[in-house]
ROVEXZA-259463 format. One record per residue (C-alpha): residue number from 1; x negated, y, z. Coordinates in steps of 0.1 Angstrom, whole numbers. Layout:
N
NODE_i_X_Y_Z
NODE_NUM_X_Y_Z
...
! end
This chain:
671
NODE_i_X_Y_Z
NODE_1_-170_-378_19
NODE_2_-201_-400_14
NODE_3_-198_-428_-12
NODE_4_-218_-461_-9
NODE_5_-248_-461_-32
NODE_6_-248_-499_-37
NODE_7_-221_-523_-48
NODE_8_-202_-543_-22
NODE_9_-215_-578_-21
NODE_10_-181_-592_-28
NODE_11_-183_-577_-63
NODE_12_-216_-591_-72
NODE_13_-219_-611_-105
NODE_14_-201_-644_-103
NODE_15_-169_-661_-113
NODE_16_-142_-638_-126
NODE_17_-116_-632_-99
NODE_18_-79_-629_-104
NODE_19_-71_-595_-120
NODE_20_-43_-585_-97
NODE_21_-63_-594_-66
NODE_22_-93_-575_-80
NODE_23_-72_-544_-86
NODE_24_-58_-546_-51
NODE_25_-93_-549_-37
NODE_26_-106_-520_-57
NODE_27_-77_-498_-45
NODE_28_-88_-502_-9
NODE_29_-126_-498_-13
NODE_30_-142_-471_9
NODE_31_-156_-449_-18
NODE_32_-151_-435_-53
NODE_33_-144_-466_-76
NODE_34_-127_-473_-109
NODE_35_-121_-508_-125
NODE_36_-125_-506_-162
NODE_37_-117_-531_-190
NODE_38_-148_-544_-209
NODE_39_-136_-532_-243
NODE_40_-144_-501_-265
NODE_41_-116_-481_-248
NODE_42_-128_-489_-212
NODE_43_-92_-486_-200
NODE_44_-88_-479_-163
NODE_45_-73_-510_-146
NODE_46_-75_-498_-109
NODE_47_-88_-468_-89
NODE_48_-97_-465_-52
NODE_49_-76_-442_-30
NODE_50_-106_-420_-22
NODE_51_-114_-416_-59
NODE_52_-78_-404_-66
NODE_53_-79_-381_-36
NODE_54_-113_-367_-46
NODE_55_-101_-360_-82
NODE_56_-67_-348_-70
NODE_57_-49_-370_-95
NODE_58_-19_-392_-90
NODE_59_-24_-429_-96
NODE_60_0_-430_-126
NODE_61_-21_-404_-144
NODE_62_-52_-425_-141
NODE_63_-43_-462_-143
NODE_64_-38_-474_-178
NODE_65_-56_-445_-195
NODE_66_-89_-448_-215
NODE_67_-117_-438_-192
NODE_68_-131_-411_-214
NODE_69_-97_-393_-215
NODE_70_-105_-385_-178
NODE_71_-141_-374_-182
NODE_72_-149_-338_-192
NODE_73_-181_-321_-201
NODE_74_-189_-288_-183
NODE_75_-183_-257_-204
NODE_76_-212_-249_-227
NODE_77_-230_-283_-223
NODE_78_-241_-306_-251
NODE_79_-222_-338_-255
NODE_80_-254_-359_-255
NODE_81_-261_-347_-220
NODE_82_-227_-356_-206
NODE_83_-199_-380_-218
NODE_84_-220_-393_-247
NODE_85_-248_-405_-224
NODE_86_-221_-420_-201
NODE_87_-205_-439_-230
NODE_88_-239_-453_-240
NODE_89_-244_-465_-205
NODE_90_-210_-483_-204
NODE_91_-216_-498_-238
NODE_92_-250_-510_-227
NODE_93_-235_-529_-197
NODE_94_-206_-542_-219
NODE_95_-226_-552_-250
NODE_96_-259_-564_-236
NODE_97_-246_-579_-204
NODE_98_-270_-557_-183
NODE_99_-263_-562_-146
NODE_100_-257_-525_-139
NODE_101_-268_-491_-150
NODE_102_-272_-459_-130
NODE_103_-270_-424_-145
NODE_104_-272_-389_-130
NODE_105_-251_-366_-153
NODE_106_-235_-332_-151
NODE_107_-200_-341_-162
NODE_108_-168_-343_-143
NODE_109_-135_-361_-136
NODE_110_-105_-344_-150
NODE_111_-81_-330_-123
NODE_112_-64_-298_-111
NODE_113_-98_-283_-103
NODE_114_-119_-301_-129
NODE_115_-146_-313_-105
NODE_116_-178_-303_-122
NODE_117_-210_-312_-105
NODE_118_-241_-333_-106
NODE_119_-226_-368_-102
NODE_120_-242_-402_-99
NODE_121_-224_-426_-122
NODE_122_-229_-464_-118
NODE_123_-215_-492_-139
NODE_124_-216_-528_-126
NODE_125_-212_-559_-148
NODE_126_-184_-583_-136
NODE_127_-192_-612_-161
NODE_128_-169_-638_-176
NODE_129_-177_-673_-163
NODE_130_-198_-691_-189
NODE_131_-198_-661_-211
NODE_132_-236_-656_-213
NODE_133_-235_-625_-191
NODE_134_-207_-608_-211
NODE_135_-186_-588_-186
NODE_136_-149_-594_-180
NODE_137_-146_-560_-163
NODE_138_-168_-531_-153
NODE_139_-167_-517_-118
NODE_140_-176_-480_-121
NODE_141_-185_-458_-92
NODE_142_-189_-420_-90
NODE_143_-209_-403_-62
NODE_144_-210_-365_-55
NODE_145_-247_-362_-46
NODE_146_-243_-327_-33
NODE_147_-232_-343_0
NODE_148_-259_-369_0
NODE_149_-291_-350_0
NODE_150_-295_-354_38
NODE_151_-292_-392_35
NODE_152_-326_-409_35
NODE_153_-314_-438_14
NODE_154_-301_-415_-13
NODE_155_-333_-394_-13
NODE_156_-353_-424_-25
NODE_157_-330_-425_-56
NODE_158_-335_-389_-65
NODE_159_-362_-374_-87
NODE_160_-393_-357_-73
NODE_161_-378_-322_-78
NODE_162_-348_-330_-55
NODE_163_-372_-346_-30
NODE_164_-392_-314_-29
NODE_165_-362_-292_-24
NODE_166_-350_-314_5
NODE_167_-385_-313_20
NODE_168_-385_-275_17
NODE_169_-351_-274_34
NODE_170_-363_-295_63
NODE_171_-394_-274_67
NODE_172_-371_-243_69
NODE_173_-350_-259_96
NODE_174_-381_-269_116
NODE_175_-395_-233_113
NODE_176_-361_-219_124
NODE_177_-362_-242_155
NODE_178_-397_-230_164
NODE_179_-394_-192_158
NODE_180_-358_-183_166
NODE_181_-353_-162_198
NODE_182_-320_-181_205
NODE_183_-322_-208_231
NODE_184_-315_-241_213
NODE_185_-312_-275_230
NODE_186_-296_-309_231
NODE_187_-282_-320_265
NODE_188_-268_-353_276
NODE_189_-237_-360_296
NODE_190_-258_-363_328
NODE_191_-266_-326_326
NODE_192_-302_-328_315
NODE_193_-318_-314_284
NODE_194_-331_-341_260
NODE_195_-348_-315_238
NODE_196_-353_-278_237
NODE_197_-369_-253_213
NODE_198_-399_-232_222
NODE_199_-377_-202_231
NODE_200_-365_-220_262
NODE_201_-401_-224_276
NODE_202_-407_-187_269
NODE_203_-374_-177_286
NODE_204_-377_-198_318
NODE_205_-415_-197_321
NODE_206_-418_-235_326
NODE_207_-432_-262_303
NODE_208_-406_-283_284
NODE_209_-413_-314_305
NODE_210_-402_-296_337
NODE_211_-372_-281_321
NODE_212_-360_-315_308
NODE_213_-366_-330_342
NODE_214_-343_-304_360
NODE_215_-305_-307_361
NODE_216_-290_-277_343
NODE_217_-265_-271_371
NODE_218_-294_-267_396
NODE_219_-305_-236_376
NODE_220_-271_-219_376
NODE_221_-263_-191_400
NODE_222_-243_-204_430
NODE_223_-214_-181_422
NODE_224_-212_-195_387
NODE_225_-215_-232_395
NODE_226_-178_-239_396
NODE_227_-170_-222_363
NODE_228_-200_-239_347
NODE_229_-188_-273_358
NODE_230_-154_-266_344
NODE_231_-171_-259_310
NODE_232_-189_-293_312
NODE_233_-155_-309_317
NODE_234_-141_-292_286
NODE_235_-171_-305_266
NODE_236_-166_-339_280
NODE_237_-131_-339_265
NODE_238_-146_-333_231
NODE_239_-137_-296_229
NODE_240_-163_-269_219
NODE_241_-172_-240_242
NODE_242_-177_-206_227
NODE_243_-192_-175_244
NODE_244_-192_-188_280
NODE_245_-213_-166_303
NODE_246_-232_-175_334
NODE_247_-264_-166_353
NODE_248_-295_-189_348
NODE_249_-326_-190_371
NODE_250_-361_-184_356
NODE_251_-396_-190_370
NODE_252_-398_-160_394
NODE_253_-365_-170_411
NODE_254_-344_-142_395
NODE_255_-313_-148_374
NODE_256_-306_-137_339
NODE_257_-272_-137_321
NODE_258_-267_-161_292
NODE_259_-239_-164_267
NODE_260_-234_-201_256
NODE_261_-220_-219_226
NODE_262_-219_-257_229
NODE_263_-205_-284_206
NODE_264_-200_-320_218
NODE_265_-212_-347_193
NODE_266_-222_-384_198
NODE_267_-222_-382_236
NODE_268_-245_-352_235
NODE_269_-240_-314_238
NODE_270_-256_-293_212
NODE_271_-262_-259_228
NODE_272_-271_-224_217
NODE_273_-276_-197_243
NODE_274_-285_-160_241
NODE_275_-299_-137_268
NODE_276_-274_-110_274
NODE_277_-289_-95_305
NODE_278_-296_-62_288
NODE_279_-260_-60_276
NODE_280_-247_-66_311
NODE_281_-270_-39_325
NODE_282_-258_-15_298
NODE_283_-222_-23_307
NODE_284_-229_-16_344
NODE_285_-247_16_335
NODE_286_-216_26_314
NODE_287_-194_19_344
NODE_288_-217_40_367
NODE_289_-217_68_342
NODE_290_-179_67_339
NODE_291_-176_67_377
NODE_292_-200_97_379
NODE_293_-179_115_353
NODE_294_-148_109_373
NODE_295_-165_121_405
NODE_296_-177_152_387
NODE_297_-142_159_376
NODE_298_-129_154_411
NODE_299_-156_178_424
NODE_300_-146_203_398
NODE_301_-110_201_408
NODE_302_-120_203_445
NODE_303_-140_234_437
NODE_304_-111_250_419
NODE_305_-88_241_447
NODE_306_-112_254_473
NODE_307_-116_287_456
NODE_308_-78_292_453
NODE_309_-71_281_488
NODE_310_-98_303_503
NODE_311_-85_333_485
NODE_312_-49_328_495
NODE_313_-55_317_530
NODE_314_-79_345_537
NODE_315_-52_370_527
NODE_316_-27_352_549
NODE_317_-50_350_579
NODE_318_-59_387_575
NODE_319_-22_395_578
NODE_320_-17_373_608
NODE_321_-49_383_627
NODE_322_-43_420_618
NODE_323_-8_419_632
NODE_324_-19_402_664
NODE_325_-47_427_669
NODE_326_-24_457_664
NODE_327_1_441_688
NODE_328_-27_436_714
NODE_329_-39_472_711
NODE_330_-3_485_716
NODE_331_3_463_746
NODE_332_-30_474_761
NODE_333_-18_511_757
NODE_334_16_500_770
NODE_335_32_512_737
NODE_336_59_486_732
NODE_337_78_504_705
NODE_338_74_489_671
NODE_339_61_455_682
NODE_340_89_438_663
NODE_341_74_450_631
NODE_342_40_434_637
NODE_343_57_402_650
NODE_344_77_400_617
NODE_345_45_406_597
NODE_346_27_377_615
NODE_347_58_354_610
NODE_348_60_363_573
NODE_349_23_355_567
NODE_350_27_322_587
NODE_351_57_312_566
NODE_352_38_319_534
NODE_353_9_298_547
NODE_354_32_269_554
NODE_355_47_272_520
NODE_356_12_271_504
NODE_357_3_239_523
NODE_358_36_223_512
NODE_359_28_232_476
NODE_360_-7_217_479
NODE_361_7_185_494
NODE_362_32_184_465
NODE_363_4_186_440
NODE_364_-16_159_457
NODE_365_16_138_462
NODE_366_12_138_500
NODE_367_43_158_511
NODE_368_69_138_529
NODE_369_101_132_508
NODE_370_136_123_519
NODE_371_151_108_488
NODE_372_188_105_487
NODE_373_215_101_460
NODE_374_223_137_449
NODE_375_244_152_421
NODE_376_221_175_400
NODE_377_252_192_386
NODE_378_264_200_421
NODE_379_230_214_431
NODE_380_227_236_399
NODE_381_263_249_404
NODE_382_256_257_440
NODE_383_224_276_431
NODE_384_238_295_402
NODE_385_245_327_421
NODE_386_210_329_436
NODE_387_195_320_402
NODE_388_214_349_385
NODE_389_201_373_411
NODE_390_166_360_406
NODE_391_168_365_368
NODE_392_181_400_368
NODE_393_206_417_345
NODE_394_186_415_312
NODE_395_185_377_311
NODE_396_216_356_304
NODE_397_219_323_323
NODE_398_237_295_305
NODE_399_245_261_321
NODE_400_252_230_300
NODE_401_260_203_325
NODE_402_268_169_312
NODE_403_301_153_323
NODE_404_299_119_341
NODE_405_262_126_351
NODE_406_246_98_371
NODE_407_234_105_406
NODE_408_197_111_409
NODE_409_176_95_437
NODE_410_154_123_450
NODE_411_146_149_477
NODE_412_172_177_474
NODE_413_150_204_490
NODE_414_121_196_467
NODE_415_144_196_437
NODE_416_158_230_447
NODE_417_123_244_450
NODE_418_113_229_417
NODE_419_144_243_399
NODE_420_138_277_414
NODE_421_101_277_403
NODE_422_111_267_367
NODE_423_136_295_366
NODE_424_111_321_379
NODE_425_85_309_353
NODE_426_111_312_325
NODE_427_121_347_337
NODE_428_84_359_337
NODE_429_81_345_301
NODE_430_109_369_290
NODE_431_99_404_303
NODE_432_121_420_277
NODE_433_151_399_285
NODE_434_165_368_268
NODE_435_185_336_274
NODE_436_177_309_299
NODE_437_195_276_295
NODE_438_198_248_321
NODE_439_210_214_308
NODE_440_216_180_324
NODE_441_219_146_307
NODE_442_218_109_313
NODE_443_188_93_294
NODE_444_168_62_291
NODE_445_130_61_286
NODE_446_121_29_267
NODE_447_89_9_269
NODE_448_75_26_238
NODE_449_78_60_255
NODE_450_65_47_288
NODE_451_35_32_271
NODE_452_24_66_258
NODE_453_25_83_292
NODE_454_8_76_325
NODE_455_27_67_357
NODE_456_61_63_341
NODE_457_83_32_341
NODE_458_109_24_315
NODE_459_144_27_328
NODE_460_173_51_333
NODE_461_168_87_344
NODE_462_187_118_351
NODE_463_173_146_330
NODE_464_174_184_337
NODE_465_158_208_313
NODE_466_151_246_317
NODE_467_147_264_284
NODE_468_138_300_275
NODE_469_133_320_243
NODE_470_103_339_256
NODE_471_67_342_246
NODE_472_59_305_246
NODE_473_25_289_252
NODE_474_-4_278_230
NODE_475_-14_241_229
NODE_476_-44_249_251
NODE_477_-23_265_277
NODE_478_2_237_277
NODE_479_-26_212_283
NODE_480_-36_231_315
NODE_481_-2_242_327
NODE_482_0_216_355
NODE_483_-36_223_368
NODE_484_-36_238_403
NODE_485_-42_275_405
NODE_486_-41_279_367
NODE_487_-20_308_357
NODE_488_-17_333_329
NODE_489_-1_359_351
NODE_490_-20_390_362
NODE_491_-39_388_395
NODE_492_-16_390_424
NODE_493_15_380_405
NODE_494_11_342_406
NODE_495_-7_315_426
NODE_496_-8_289_398
NODE_497_7_263_421
NODE_498_43_263_409
NODE_499_40_239_380
NODE_500_14_217_398
NODE_501_38_214_427
NODE_502_66_203_403
NODE_503_42_178_386
NODE_504_33_163_420
NODE_505_69_162_431
NODE_506_80_144_399
NODE_507_53_118_401
NODE_508_58_111_438
NODE_509_95_107_431
NODE_510_86_81_404
NODE_511_98_105_378
NODE_512_83_124_349
NODE_513_79_160_336
NODE_514_71_173_301
NODE_515_65_206_284
NODE_516_76_216_249
NODE_517_65_251_238
NODE_518_57_271_207
NODE_519_41_306_208
NODE_520_67_332_201
NODE_521_96_308_202
NODE_522_99_298_238
NODE_523_94_269_262
NODE_524_114_239_274
NODE_525_104_220_306
NODE_526_122_186_311
NODE_527_123_170_345
NODE_528_132_133_347
NODE_529_144_119_380
NODE_530_152_82_386
NODE_531_188_73_385
NODE_532_204_62_418
NODE_533_216_26_415
NODE_534_242_15_441
NODE_535_271_30_461
NODE_536_277_66_452
NODE_537_269_81_486
NODE_538_287_113_496
NODE_539_265_144_499
NODE_540_251_148_534
NODE_541_269_173_555
NODE_542_250_200_574
NODE_543_245_192_611
NODE_544_263_216_633
NODE_545_246_229_665
NODE_546_255_208_695
NODE_547_260_218_732
NODE_548_230_220_756
NODE_549_217_187_770
NODE_550_226_171_803
NODE_551_191_161_816
NODE_552_183_134_790
NODE_553_147_124_791
NODE_554_124_132_761
NODE_555_88_121_758
NODE_556_65_144_738
NODE_557_33_128_725
NODE_558_9_152_708
NODE_559_-29_154_709
NODE_560_-30_191_701
NODE_561_-23_208_734
NODE_562_-8_241_720
NODE_563_16_222_698
NODE_564_25_199_727
NODE_565_32_229_750
NODE_566_55_245_724
NODE_567_76_214_719
NODE_568_80_207_756
NODE_569_91_243_762
NODE_570_118_239_734
NODE_571_129_206_750
NODE_572_131_223_785
NODE_573_151_252_771
NODE_574_176_229_756
NODE_575_184_214_790
NODE_576_165_181_786
NODE_577_138_166_809
NODE_578_105_167_792
NODE_579_76_142_797
NODE_580_43_147_778
NODE_581_13_126_768
NODE_582_-17_132_746
NODE_583_-22_97_732
NODE_584_-5_63_730
NODE_585_-21_49_761
NODE_586_-8_76_784
NODE_587_25_76_766
NODE_588_30_39_774
NODE_589_23_46_810
NODE_590_49_73_810
NODE_591_74_50_793
NODE_592_68_22_819
NODE_593_72_48_847
NODE_594_105_63_835
NODE_595_138_49_845
NODE_596_153_58_811
NODE_597_140_73_779
NODE_598_164_89_754
NODE_599_141_103_727
NODE_600_104_99_717
NODE_601_88_128_698
NODE_602_54_117_686
NODE_603_28_129_661
NODE_604_19_103_635
NODE_605_-18_110_635
NODE_606_-27_103_671
NODE_607_-62_93_681
NODE_608_-65_55_685
NODE_609_-31_39_682
NODE_610_-11_60_657
NODE_611_24_73_662
NODE_612_41_46_641
NODE_613_26_18_662
NODE_614_34_37_694
NODE_615_71_39_683
NODE_616_71_2_676
NODE_617_58_-6_710
NODE_618_82_18_727
NODE_619_112_4_709
NODE_620_101_-31_719
NODE_621_104_-20_755
NODE_622_136_0_749
NODE_623_155_-13_718
NODE_624_174_14_700
NODE_625_151_42_713
NODE_626_155_73_691
NODE_627_122_86_675
NODE_628_113_119_660
NODE_629_80_118_641
NODE_630_61_151_635
NODE_631_32_153_612
NODE_632_9_178_595
NODE_633_-3_153_569
NODE_634_22_128_555
NODE_635_-3_106_536
NODE_636_10_75_553
NODE_637_46_85_548
NODE_638_47_98_512
NODE_639_83_86_509
NODE_640_99_86_543
NODE_641_125_61_535
NODE_642_98_34_534
NODE_643_90_37_571
NODE_644_121_52_588
NODE_645_148_30_603
NODE_646_181_41_617
NODE_647_177_65_647
NODE_648_144_78_633
NODE_649_137_112_618
NODE_650_106_132_606
NODE_651_96_168_606
NODE_652_65_183_588
NODE_653_43_209_605
NODE_654_45_238_607
NODE_655_82_240_616
NODE_656_104_267_630
NODE_657_114_265_666
NODE_658_150_268_657
NODE_659_147_239_632
NODE_660_130_217_659
NODE_661_158_226_684
NODE_662_185_218_659
NODE_663_168_184_651
NODE_664_165_174_688
NODE_665_201_185_695
NODE_666_213_165_664
NODE_667_195_133_674
NODE_668_205_133_711
NODE_669_241_143_702
NODE_670_247_112_681
NODE_671_269_85_694
! end
C-alpha cells in the first residue's frame, strides 16, 4: 500500500502535544509510522495500524521496545550500510535539532517474514517548546519504494539510476502498445473508444478518429448484439469479462470473430481483443471433416449391406421366379401333377425373404415391436424342447433360471428369435460338442456402467445370458460381431445377420447386449431387457379362430393394387362386406357413403394423408371404430405401443393369408 512521502501538516514543528493524544493520532495515520522517544534508546511509543500490518507484528511486540531491536540488516550486508547509517540519521535529528532527515537504506523491519527491501526511512523532529529545536519525540516513517516507482512525486526523490530504469520501463510499455498484434483500447460507458492502439486501425482498416467516433455496438454483428449488450451490463456492475466472443465489422463490410477480455476501472473499460476468425474456420473445417467421415462410414455400411442384400435376395428371387416359370410351363403343357412341389418352393423362398427383411429392420431398429410384460423364465422353459432338438445329442443344455425373476417389458416374438439365434451360434461354436448354459438374473446397471456404454440408461434390467465352452473369439472378431453380414462361418452357412438383429432388437427395446469371449475358452453373450414396472399382467392367451362373419363392413385402404386385391378377397371369403380405396380421400368418401363401418384396414404409408391421420379422421366420424394397420416399413411405429390405442392392431408386410384372416376374425369377434 502506498505511504505518504511527506509528513502530515498536523505534525509539523510546533508546541509539543499531549503524549497520549499524539500516540492515538499516530496509530490512525494512513501510512507506515512509528513515534520514537528522543533519547539514545529511541524507544517506540506508538505505531500506525498499517505499519503493524505491513511488518506482521502485534502491537505489544512493538510498543515499548527500543527501535533498533526491531531493525535488521539483510544477510551479508555491512552494518555501516544499514542500521548504523539509520542510527546516525536518528542521532542527527535528535542531537542537532535538524528538522528531518531522509535515508534510502537496504535494511528491514523485524517480523515473521523479515521484510527486507530498499526502504525509504524518514525521521521528523517534534521539538520541545522553547528547547532550542531539541526534539521531544521523533516521528519516523518507513516507505516500501518498490510500490512507488510509478508515482511521479516519488520519482523526483529517487536517484538518476532509478529514474533511468523507470523511463526504460515506460518506453517498453509504449513500444508494446505500438507493436502488439492484440487489439488494445480504452472505452467509456457510452460505448465509444477513447483510445486504441495501432493494431485496431490495421484490423478494421479505418483511421483512429473514425473508430473513436463510431459506437462499438454499431460494429457488432446483428446476431451478436444482444449478447454483447449483456456483457456491457456486466462490466457496468464492476465485473470483469473474460474470453467473450462476438463478430465485428471491418472496412469491407465483412465480419471477423473476436475474443474479448475487458476490465472496468474508473468509469472506463480497458479492453483487449484477439482475432480468432482463423480458429473458428478451423473448428468449422474440423466439424465438416468429422461429418464427412461419418458419411463415409455410413456409405461403407450401406455398401456392405447392399452387397449382402443383393446376394441373398438374388438367390431367393431365383427360387421364386424359377418355381413360377416351371409352374407356368407345366400348366401350358397341361401337366398338373407335381405343381404343389413348385408352389411350396416359391412359398419357402418368399418366407425366407420376409425373414431377411425382418432381420434387416431389426438391425436398423425399424421393425415394429409389441412390448408386453413377459416372464423370461417361462419363455425359456417353453422353448427348452425345441432348443434341445436344435443343439443335437452331443451338446448338453443346462438352464439356471433365477427364482423370483422380474417380468421383462419386451416383444416376446423378437425375444424368442433372439434366444434361438444365440443358441444356434453357440452350437456352431462347439462342433465337437460341449455344454451350453442359459441363465437368468435380476440386475441393476448403475450410472458408472451406463456412462461407459452408448444408448443405455441406468436402472433395473432382467438379464439372460447364453454361454458355451466352444472355440471363442479373438478381440478383433468380438469388435465386429454385431456388424451386419459379418460372419466367420463358411460361405452358405451363415448370413451374418443373427447378432446384428439381436443388437438392433436390444437397442430398440431400450436394453443392452454384451459379448465376453476368449479364444479356446468359450463365449458368453448377455442380453439386458428393461424390467416391467407395474401390475404383473398375465401372459396373453392365444386367439382362437372365430366363426365366419355376418356381413360386417370392412374398408380396405391400400395404394398397392395387388395387395389391396388380396386383402379384399380374404375379407370376402370370411363372410364380410369389403369396401376398398386407394388413398385417404377416396376412403373418406366411402366412409361417408356407408351406413355402418365395422373395421378399417389401412396401410400406414399412404400417398398424401397417411394411414394414422386417416384412422383419426375416421374415428372422429365413427368413435370406437376398430382399425388394423398394415405396413411394410414401420419407421414411424418403431414401438407400436406408442401409437396404438384400444381397438387398434398392426401387422407387418409380408404376412400369411391365414394370419391376416385370423387377425380380422379376432378383431371383429371382440365384444
